C-alpha positions as a Markdown table, in Angstrom:
| # | Residue | x | y | z |
|---|---|---|---|---|
| 1 | Unk | 14.6 | 26.9 | 29.9 |
| 2 | Unk | 17.4 | 27.2 | 27.4 |
| 3 | Unk | 19.8 | 24.5 | 26.5 |
| 4 | Unk | 22.7 | 24.5 | 28.9 |
| 5 | Unk | 24.3 | 21.1 | 28.2 |
| 6 | Unk | 25.8 | 19.3 | 25.2 |
| 7 | Unk | 24.1 | 16.0 | 24.5 |
| 8 | Unk | 25.9 | 13.0 | 23.0 |
| 9 | Unk | 24.9 | 9.5 | 22.2 |
| 10 | Unk | 27.4 | 7.2 | 24.0 |
| 11 | Unk | 26.3 | 3.7 | 22.8 |
| 12 | Unk | 23.5 | 1.5 | 21.6 |
| 13 | Unk | 22.3 | -2.0 | 22.5 |
| 14 | Unk | 20.1 | -4.6 | 20.9 |
| 15 | Unk | 18.2 | -7.8 | 21.9 |
| 16 | Unk | 16.5 | -10.3 | 19.6 |
| 17 | Unk | 14.6 | -13.1 | 21.2 |
| 18 | Unk | 15.1 | -16.8 | 20.3 |
| 19 | Unk | 16.6 | -18.3 | 17.2 |
| 20 | Unk | 16.1 | -16.7 | 13.8 |
| 21 | Unk | 12.9 | -17.9 | 12.2 |
| 22 | Unk | 13.5 | -18.2 | 8.4 |
| 23 | Unk | 10.9 | -18.3 | 5.6 |
| 24 | Unk | 11.2 | -22.0 | 5.2 |
| 25 | Unk | 10.2 | -22.6 | 8.8 |
| 26 | Unk | 7.4 | -20.1 | 8.6 |
| 27 | Unk | 6.0 | -21.7 | 5.5 |
| 28 | Unk | 5.5 | -25.0 | 7.4 |
| 29 | Unk | 3.4 | -23.0 | 10.0 |
| 30 | Unk | 1.4 | -20.6 | 7.9 |
| 31 | Unk | 1.7 | -21.6 | 4.3 |
| 32 | Unk | 3.9 | -20.1 | 1.5 |
| 33 | Unk | 4.0 | -16.7 | 0.0 |
| 34 | Unk | 4.6 | -16.2 | -3.7 |
| 35 | Unk | 8.3 | -15.6 | -4.6 |
| 36 | Unk | 7.7 | -12.2 | -5.9 |
| 37 | Unk | 5.9 | -11.1 | -2.7 |
| 38 | Unk | 8.7 | -12.5 | -0.6 |
| 39 | Unk | 11.2 | -10.6 | -2.7 |
| 40 | Unk | 9.1 | -7.4 | -2.3 |
| 41 | Unk | 9.0 | -7.5 | 1.5 |
| 42 | Unk | 12.7 | -8.5 | 1.7 |
| 43 | Unk | 12.4 | -10.2 | 5.1 |
| 44 | Unk | 14.4 | -13.5 | 5.2 |
| 45 | Unk | 14.5 | -14.0 | 9.0 |
| 46 | Unk | 12.8 | -12.6 | 12.1 |
| 47 | Unk | 12.9 | -13.3 | 15.8 |
| 48 | Unk | 9.8 | -14.0 | 17.9 |
| 49 | Unk | 9.3 | -13.8 | 21.6 |
| 50 | Unk | 6.8 | -16.7 | 21.4 |
| 51 | Unk | 7.6 | -20.3 | 20.7 |
| 52 | Unk | 6.5 | -20.5 | 17.0 |
| 53 | Unk | 5.2 | -24.1 | 17.5 |
| 54 | Unk | 3.1 | -23.5 | 20.6 |
| 55 | Unk | 2.6 | -19.7 | 21.0 |
| 56 | Unk | 4.0 | -19.9 | 24.6 |
| 57 | Unk | 5.7 | -16.6 | 25.7 |
| 58 | Unk | 9.4 | -17.1 | 26.2 |
| 59 | Unk | 10.1 | -13.5 | 27.3 |
| 60 | Unk | 8.4 | -10.1 | 27.6 |
| 61 | Unk | 8.5 | -6.7 | 26.1 |
| 62 | Unk | 10.1 | -5.3 | 29.3 |
| 63 | Unk | 12.7 | -8.1 | 29.6 |
| 64 | Unk | 13.8 | -7.5 | 26.1 |
| 65 | Unk | 14.1 | -3.8 | 26.8 |
| 66 | Unk | 16.2 | -4.6 | 29.9 |
| 67 | Unk | 18.6 | -6.8 | 27.9 |
| 68 | Unk | 19.1 | -4.1 | 25.2 |
| 69 | Unk | 19.6 | -1.5 | 27.9 |
| 70 | Unk | 22.2 | -3.5 | 29.7 |
| 71 | Unk | 24.2 | -4.0 | 26.5 |
| 72 | Unk | 24.2 | -0.3 | 25.8 |
| 73 | Unk | 25.4 | 0.4 | 29.4 |
| 74 | Unk | 28.1 | -2.2 | 29.2 |
| 75 | Unk | 29.4 | -0.9 | 25.9 |
| 76 | Unk | 29.7 | 2.6 | 27.5 |
| 77 | Unk | 31.2 | 1.4 | 30.7 |
| 78 | Unk | 28.3 | 2.6 | 32.8 |
| 79 | Unk | 26.1 | 1.0 | 35.4 |
| 80 | Unk | 22.3 | 1.1 | 35.7 |
| 81 | Unk | 22.7 | 3.4 | 38.7 |
| 82 | Unk | 24.1 | 6.0 | 36.4 |
| 83 | Unk | 20.8 | 6.4 | 34.6 |
| 84 | Unk | 18.3 | 9.0 | 35.8 |
| 85 | Unk | 15.9 | 9.1 | 32.9 |
| 86 | Unk | 14.3 | 6.1 | 31.1 |
| 87 | Unk | 12.1 | 6.7 | 28.0 |
| 88 | Unk | 10.6 | 3.5 | 26.6 |
| 89 | Unk | 8.5 | 3.3 | 23.4 |
| 90 | Unk | 6.2 | 0.3 | 22.7 |
| 91 | Unk | 2.8 | -0.6 | 21.3 |
| 92 | Unk | 2.9 | -3.9 | 23.1 |
| 93 | Unk | 3.4 | -3.5 | 26.9 |
| 94 | Unk | 2.6 | -6.3 | 29.3 |
| 95 | Unk | 0.0 | -4.1 | 31.1 |
| 96 | Unk | -1.9 | -0.9 | 30.6 |
| 97 | Unk | -0.5 | 0.1 | 34.0 |
| 98 | Unk | 2.1 | 0.5 | 35.4 |
| 99 | Unk | 3.8 | 2.1 | 32.5 |
| 100 | Unk | 6.4 | -0.1 | 30.8 |
| 101 | Unk | 9.3 | 2.3 | 31.6 |
| 102 | Unk | 8.7 | 1.7 | 35.3 |
| 103 | Unk | 8.8 | -2.0 | 34.8 |
| 104 | Unk | 12.2 | -1.7 | 33.0 |
| 105 | Unk | 13.3 | 0.5 | 35.9 |
| 106 | Unk | 12.4 | -2.3 | 38.3 |
| 107 | Unk | 14.3 | -4.9 | 36.3 |
| 108 | Unk | 17.4 | -2.6 | 36.2 |
| 109 | Unk | 17.2 | -2.3 | 40.0 |
| 110 | Unk | 16.7 | 1.4 | 40.1 |
| 111 | Unk | 14.9 | 2.7 | 43.2 |
| 112 | Unk | 14.4 | 6.1 | 41.7 |
| 113 | Unk | 14.4 | 7.2 | 38.1 |
| 114 | Unk | 12.3 | 9.4 | 35.8 |
| 115 | Unk | 10.3 | 6.9 | 33.7 |
| 116 | Unk | 8.3 | 7.9 | 30.7 |
| 117 | Unk | 6.4 | 5.6 | 28.3 |
| 118 | Unk | 5.7 | 6.5 | 24.7 |
| 119 | Unk | 2.8 | 4.4 | 23.4 |
| 120 | Unk | 3.6 | 4.2 | 19.7 |
| 121 | Unk | 4.8 | 2.0 | 16.9 |
| 122 | Unk | 7.6 | 2.7 | 14.4 |
| 123 | Unk | 7.6 | 6.5 | 15.1 |
| 124 | Unk | 7.9 | 6.1 | 18.9 |
| 125 | Unk | 11.6 | 5.5 | 19.4 |
| 126 | Unk | 12.5 | 8.8 | 17.6 |
| 127 | Unk | 9.9 | 10.7 | 19.6 |
| 128 | Unk | 11.4 | 9.1 | 22.8 |
| 129 | Unk | 14.9 | 10.2 | 21.7 |
| 130 | Unk | 13.8 | 13.8 | 21.4 |
| 131 | Unk | 12.0 | 13.8 | 24.7 |
| 132 | Unk | 15.2 | 12.5 | 26.3 |
| 133 | Unk | 17.6 | 14.8 | 24.6 |
| 134 | Unk | 15.5 | 17.9 | 25.5 |
| 135 | Unk | 15.6 | 16.9 | 29.2 |
| 136 | Unk | 19.3 | 16.3 | 29.0 |
| 137 | Unk | 20.0 | 19.5 | 27.2 |
| 138 | Unk | 18.2 | 21.7 | 29.8 |
| 139 | Unk | 19.9 | 19.9 | 32.7 |
| 140 | Unk | 16.8 | 18.1 | 34.0 |
| 141 | Unk | 18.7 | 14.8 | 33.7 |
| 142 | Unk | 22.2 | 13.7 | 33.0 |
| 143 | Unk | 22.1 | 10.2 | 31.6 |
| 144 | Unk | 19.2 | 8.7 | 29.7 |
| 145 | Unk | 18.3 | 5.3 | 28.3 |
| 146 | Unk | 15.9 | 5.4 | 25.3 |
| 147 | Unk | 14.5 | 2.1 | 24.4 |
| 148 | Unk | 12.2 | 0.8 | 21.7 |
| 149 | Unk | 10.8 | -2.7 | 22.5 |
| 150 | Unk | 8.1 | -4.6 | 20.6 |
| 151 | Unk | 6.3 | -8.0 | 20.9 |
| 152 | Unk | 4.3 | -8.5 | 17.8 |
| 153 | Unk | 4.4 | -12.3 | 17.6 |
| 154 | Unk | 1.6 | -12.8 | 20.2 |
| 155 | Unk | -0.7 | -11.3 | 17.6 |
| 156 | Unk | 0.6 | -13.5 | 14.9 |
| 157 | Unk | 0.6 | -17.0 | 16.4 |
| 158 | Unk | -3.2 | -17.2 | 16.7 |
| 159 | Unk | -3.4 | -16.7 | 12.9 |
| 160 | Unk | -2.0 | -20.2 | 12.3 |
| 161 | Unk | -2.0 | -22.2 | 15.5 |
| 162 | Unk | -4.2 | -25.3 | 15.3 |
| 163 | Unk | -4.9 | -24.7 | 11.5 |
| 164 | Unk | -3.9 | -26.3 | 8.3 |
| 165 | Unk | -1.1 | -24.1 | 6.9 |
| 166 | Unk | -2.8 | -24.1 | 3.5 |
| 167 | Unk | -6.0 | -22.7 | 5.0 |
| 168 | Unk | -4.3 | -19.4 | 6.3 |
| 169 | Unk | -5.5 | -16.5 | 4.2 |
| 170 | Unk | -2.9 | -14.9 | 1.9 |
| 171 | Unk | -3.3 | -11.5 | 3.5 |
| 172 | Unk | -2.7 | -13.0 | 7.0 |
| 173 | Unk | 0.4 | -14.8 | 5.6 |
| 174 | Unk | 1.8 | -11.4 | 4.5 |
| 175 | Unk | 1.5 | -10.2 | 8.1 |
| 176 | Unk | 3.2 | -13.4 | 9.4 |
| 177 | Unk | 6.2 | -13.0 | 7.1 |
| 178 | Unk | 6.6 | -9.3 | 7.7 |
| 179 | Unk | 6.9 | -8.7 | 11.4 |
| 180 | Unk | 9.4 | -9.6 | 14.1 |
| 181 | Unk | 10.1 | -8.8 | 17.8 |
| 182 | Unk | 13.0 | -7.2 | 19.6 |
| 183 | Unk | 14.4 | -4.3 | 21.5 |
| 184 | Unk | 17.0 | -1.6 | 20.8 |
| 185 | Unk | 18.4 | 0.9 | 23.3 |
| 186 | Unk | 20.3 | 4.2 | 22.9 |
| 187 | Unk | 22.3 | 5.6 | 25.8 |
| 188 | Unk | 22.7 | 9.4 | 26.0 |
| 189 | Unk | 24.6 | 11.7 | 28.3 |
| 190 | Unk | 24.8 | 15.4 | 28.9 |
| 191 | Unk | 27.8 | 17.4 | 29.8 |
| 192 | Unk | 28.0 | 21.2 | 30.7 |
| 193 | Unk | 28.3 | 23.1 | 27.4 |
| 194 | Unk | 30.1 | 26.1 | 28.7 |
| 195 | Unk | 29.6 | 29.6 | 27.4 |
| 196 | Unk | 30.9 | 29.1 | 23.9 |
| 197 | Unk | 29.5 | 25.7 | 23.2 |
| 198 | Unk | 25.9 | 24.4 | 23.3 |
| 199 | Unk | 23.7 | 21.6 | 22.2 |
| 200 | Unk | 22.3 | 23.6 | 19.2 |
| 201 | Unk | 23.4 | 22.3 | 15.8 |
| 202 | Unk | 23.7 | 18.7 | 17.1 |
| 203 | Unk | 20.1 | 17.9 | 16.7 |
| 204 | Unk | 17.1 | 18.9 | 14.6 |
| 205 | Unk | 13.7 | 17.3 | 15.1 |
| 206 | Unk | 10.5 | 16.9 | 13.0 |
| 207 | Unk | 7.2 | 15.2 | 13.9 |
| 208 | Unk | 3.9 | 15.2 | 12.1 |
| 209 | Unk | 0.8 | 13.1 | 11.4 |
| 210 | Unk | -0.3 | 13.0 | 7.8 |
| 211 | Unk | -3.3 | 10.7 | 8.2 |
| 212 | Unk | -5.6 | 12.5 | 10.6 |
| 213 | Unk | -8.5 | 12.3 | 8.0 |
| 214 | Unk | -7.5 | 9.1 | 6.4 |
| 215 | Unk | -8.4 | 5.5 | 7.1 |
| 216 | Unk | -5.7 | 4.0 | 9.5 |
| 217 | Unk | -3.0 | 2.1 | 7.8 |
| 218 | Unk | -2.6 | -0.2 | 10.8 |
| 219 | Unk | -4.8 | -0.9 | 13.8 |
| 220 | Unk | -4.4 | -3.2 | 16.8 |
| 221 | Unk | -7.9 | -3.9 | 18.0 |
| 222 | Unk | -8.8 | -5.4 | 21.4 |
| 223 | Unk | -8.1 | -4.7 | 25.0 |
| 224 | Unk | -9.2 | -1.1 | 24.8 |
| 225 | Unk | -12.3 | 0.8 | 25.6 |
| 226 | Unk | -13.9 | 1.0 | 22.1 |
| 227 | Unk | -16.8 | -1.4 | 23.1 |
| 228 | Unk | -17.8 | -3.3 | 26.3 |
| 229 | Unk | -15.6 | -6.1 | 27.4 |
| 230 | Unk | -18.5 | -8.6 | 26.9 |
| 231 | Unk | -18.7 | -7.6 | 23.2 |
| 232 | Unk | -14.9 | -7.8 | 22.9 |
| 233 | Unk | -15.0 | -11.4 | 24.2 |
| 234 | Unk | -17.3 | -12.4 | 21.4 |
| 235 | Unk | -14.8 | -11.4 | 18.8 |
| 236 | Unk | -13.0 | -14.1 | 16.8 |
| 237 | Unk | -9.7 | -12.9 | 18.4 |
| 238 | Unk | -9.2 | -11.0 | 21.6 |
| 239 | Unk | -6.4 | -9.0 | 19.9 |
| 240 | Unk | -6.1 | -8.5 | 16.1 |
| 241 | Unk | -3.9 | -6.6 | 13.8 |
| 242 | Unk | -5.5 | -5.0 | 10.8 |
| 243 | Unk | -3.4 | -3.6 | 7.9 |
| 244 | Unk | -4.6 | -1.5 | 5.0 |
| 245 | Unk | -2.1 | -3.0 | 2.5 |
| 246 | Unk | -3.1 | -0.9 | -0.5 |
| 247 | Unk | -3.1 | 2.3 | 1.6 |
| 248 | Unk | 0.3 | 1.7 | 3.3 |
| 249 | Unk | 1.9 | 0.7 | 0.0 |
| 250 | Unk | 0.7 | 3.8 | -1.9 |
| 251 | Unk | 0.5 | 6.5 | 0.8 |
| 252 | Unk | 3.4 | 5.2 | 2.9 |
| 253 | Unk | 6.1 | 6.3 | 0.5 |
| 254 | Unk | 4.6 | 9.9 | 0.4 |
| 255 | Unk | 5.0 | 10.0 | 4.2 |
| 256 | Unk | 8.7 | 8.8 | 3.8 |
| 257 | Unk | 9.5 | 11.5 | 1.3 |
| 258 | Unk | 7.7 | 14.2 | 3.2 |
| 259 | Unk | 9.6 | 13.3 | 6.3 |
| 260 | Unk | 13.0 | 13.4 | 4.5 |
| 261 | Unk | 12.2 | 16.8 | 3.0 |
| 262 | Unk | 11.0 | 18.2 | 6.3 |
| 263 | Unk | 14.1 | 17.1 | 8.2 |
| 264 | Unk | 16.3 | 18.5 | 5.4 |
| 265 | Unk | 14.6 | 21.8 | 5.8 |
| 266 | Unk | 14.8 | 21.8 | 9.6 |
| 267 | Unk | 18.4 | 20.8 | 9.7 |
| 268 | Unk | 19.5 | 23.1 | 6.9 |
| 269 | Unk | 21.3 | 20.2 | 5.2 |
| 270 | Unk | 21.2 | 18.8 | 1.7 |
| 271 | Unk | 20.9 | 15.1 | 1.1 |
| 272 | Unk | 24.6 | 15.0 | 0.0 |
| 273 | Unk | 25.6 | 16.3 | 3.4 |
| 274 | Unk | 23.8 | 13.4 | 5.2 |
| 275 | Unk | 26.1 | 10.4 | 5.7 |
| 276 | Unk | 23.6 | 7.9 | 6.7 |
| 277 | Unk | 19.8 | 7.6 | 6.9 |
| 278 | Unk | 18.6 | 5.1 | 9.5 |
| 279 | Unk | 15.4 | 4.3 | 7.8 |
| 280 | Unk | 13.8 | 0.9 | 8.5 |
| 281 | Unk | 12.1 | -0.5 | 5.4 |
| 282 | Unk | 13.7 | 2.2 | 3.3 |
| 283 | Unk | 15.1 | -0.3 | 0.9 |
| 284 | Unk | 12.0 | -2.5 | 0.8 |
| 285 | Unk | 10.8 | -2.8 | -2.8 |
| 286 | Unk | 7.2 | -1.9 | -2.0 |
| 287 | Unk | 8.3 | 1.4 | -0.6 |
| 288 | Unk | 11.5 | 2.4 | -2.5 |
| 289 | Unk | 9.9 | 1.7 | -5.9 |
| 290 | Unk | 7.4 | 4.5 | -5.2 |
| 291 | Unk | 9.8 | 7.1 | -3.9 |
| 292 | Unk | 10.2 | 9.0 | -7.1 |
| 293 | Unk | 6.4 | 9.1 | -7.7 |
| 294 | Unk | 6.0 | 10.4 | -4.2 |
| 295 | Unk | 8.2 | 13.5 | -5.0 |
| 296 | Unk | 11.8 | 12.4 | -4.6 |
| 297 | Unk | 13.9 | 13.5 | -7.6 |
| 298 | Unk | 15.8 | 10.9 | -9.6 |
| 299 | Unk | 19.1 | 12.4 | -8.4 |
| 300 | Unk | 18.1 | 12.4 | -4.7 |
| 301 | Unk | 16.7 | 8.8 | -5.1 |
| 302 | Unk | 20.1 | 7.6 | -6.2 |
| 303 | Unk | 21.8 | 9.5 | -3.4 |
| 304 | Unk | 19.4 | 8.0 | -0.9 |
| 305 | Unk | 20.0 | 4.4 | -2.0 |
| 306 | Unk | 23.7 | 4.7 | -1.0 |
| 307 | Unk | 23.0 | 6.1 | 2.4 |
| 308 | Unk | 20.1 | 4.0 | 3.9 |
| 309 | Unk | 21.0 | 2.0 | 7.0 |
| 310 | Unk | 18.5 | -0.7 | 7.9 |
| 311 | Unk | 18.4 | -4.4 | 8.8 |
| 312 | Unk | 14.9 | -5.4 | 7.6 |
| 313 | Unk | 16.1 | -8.6 | 5.9 |
| 314 | Unk | 17.4 | -10.0 | 9.2 |
| 315 | Unk | 14.8 | -8.9 | 11.7 |
| 316 | Unk | 11.6 | -7.9 | 9.9 |
| 317 | Unk | 9.4 | -5.0 | 10.7 |
| 318 | Unk | 9.8 | -4.5 | 14.5 |
| 319 | Unk | 7.7 | -1.4 | 15.4 |
| 320 | Unk | 9.1 | 0.7 | 18.2 |
| 321 | Unk | 12.4 | -1.3 | 18.1 |
| 322 | Unk | 13.0 | -0.7 | 14.3 |
| 323 | Unk | 15.0 | 2.5 | 14.4 |
| 324 | Unk | 17.2 | 1.6 | 17.4 |
| 325 | Unk | 17.8 | -1.9 | 16.1 |
| 326 | Unk | 18.8 | -0.4 | 12.7 |
| 327 | Unk | 21.0 | 2.2 | 14.4 |
| 328 | Unk | 22.7 | -0.5 | 16.5 |
| 329 | Unk | 23.3 | -2.7 | 13.4 |
| 330 | Unk | 24.8 | 0.3 | 11.5 |
| 331 | Unk | 27.1 | 1.2 | 14.5 |
| 332 | Unk | 28.3 | -2.3 | 15.3 |
| 333 | Unk | 29.0 | -3.1 | 11.7 |
| 334 | Unk | 31.1 | 0.1 | 11.3 |
| 335 | Unk | 28.8 | 1.6 | 8.7 |
| 336 | Unk | 28.2 | 4.5 | 11.1 |
| 337 | Unk | 31.4 | 6.3 | 12.1 |
| 338 | Unk | 32.3 | 9.2 | 14.4 |
| 339 | Unk | 31.8 | 12.6 | 12.9 |
| 340 | Unk | 29.1 | 11.5 | 10.5 |
| 341 | Unk | 25.7 | 13.3 | 10.3 |
| 342 | Unk | 22.8 | 10.9 | 10.6 |
| 343 | Unk | 19.1 | 11.1 | 10.0 |
| 344 | Unk | 16.9 | 8.8 | 12.1 |
| 345 | Unk | 13.5 | 8.5 | 10.5 |
| 346 | Unk | 10.5 | 6.6 | 11.9 |
| 347 | Unk | 7.4 | 6.1 | 9.8 |
| 348 | Unk | 4.3 | 4.6 | 11.4 |
| 349 | Unk | 1.4 | 3.4 | 9.4 |
| 350 | Unk | -1.2 | 3.7 | 12.2 |
| 351 | Unk | -2.3 | 7.2 | 11.3 |
| 352 | Unk | 0.7 | 7.9 | 9.0 |
| 353 | Unk | 2.9 | 9.5 | 11.6 |
| 354 | Unk | 6.5 | 10.4 | 10.8 |
| 355 | Unk | 9.2 | 11.6 | 13.1 |
| 356 | Unk | 12.9 | 12.4 | 12.4 |
| 357 | Unk | 16.0 | 13.4 | 14.2 |
| 358 | Unk | 19.3 | 14.6 | 12.8 |
| 359 | Unk | 22.3 | 13.6 | 14.9 |
| 360 | Unk | 26.0 | 14.1 | 14.8 |
| 361 | Unk | 27.6 | 10.8 | 15.7 |
| 362 | Unk | 30.4 | 10.7 | 18.3 |
| 363 | Unk | 30.6 | 7.1 | 19.6 |
| 364 | Unk | 33.5 | 4.9 | 18.5 |
| 365 | Unk | 32.6 | 1.6 | 16.9 |
| 366 | Unk | 32.5 | -1.0 | 19.8 |
| 367 | Unk | 35.0 | -3.8 | 20.0 |
| 368 | Unk | 33.8 | -7.2 | 19.0 |
| 369 | Unk | 32.8 | -9.3 | 22.0 |
């Protein structure tokens, strides 16, 4: 079916659980990181959905998604009942079934709604946006909420709870200081395009996996079907995050640069024509210092630095929520303006997946609450 509708982003929403957890507070829980390492990861605060002192869950992935969704709807002057498509990305759902999008649907009070879950990390929200915009463009749905929501802190708290902070391994501390929780939502609507207009030219999409034959950059182990449940219960932790730090720091920048070049080719734009790149972690020293070696020219590197939109310092690495949270921060701050051309780029270390979407921005900056 060909595109028959023009798709526009109406608004965004965000939700961050609890109070900001700064590095000084985290040091008391899990021990310190060297100053140069802290400067490299650039995260100064993050939000956790668990109580840092006890590990008790204070909210859920779906509840955070609901809150972000309601803010996006409120900013656009719409009601939950206006939504006929929900696409939610997460790597941390409450349950394997029902899918997390149906739980968000339930919380929004929607008796009927198309509900799709994308099980992914950092790349998932952009994949979800493309799924939604395709269904809107061909008339399958009219109004869609795309949400990225992530609860990473439940994997982090067992690293330090009940332990002397000084006994926490340095590689585990790096994980503690890097990640945060939260949810971001993007509200899209389709209008009939007419004979002369169309959705073409508004969006270009890329999606690829560069690590099919490589060791995973990130794994979350437990709760699956890799081995018998009895064997899983004998593990030190029921759920554990494993990160290949050398691999992600050396190969990750190559994935970033490949994604940028791929999206430039697909969109037909030059980097100078892109007003903003919503690129979580794009300014982190451990990535950006490797961009030129990964194949980005010196001139493009300088252009890139002036266009990156991200909020890593304030929220940490947030998985599926990263791109929509960065997009929301850029829009609310006024950095992203109507008429600008945006690149949304998600890079996921799991198997080195990248996904990108070029967007012409239409929404006016929201009024301060």
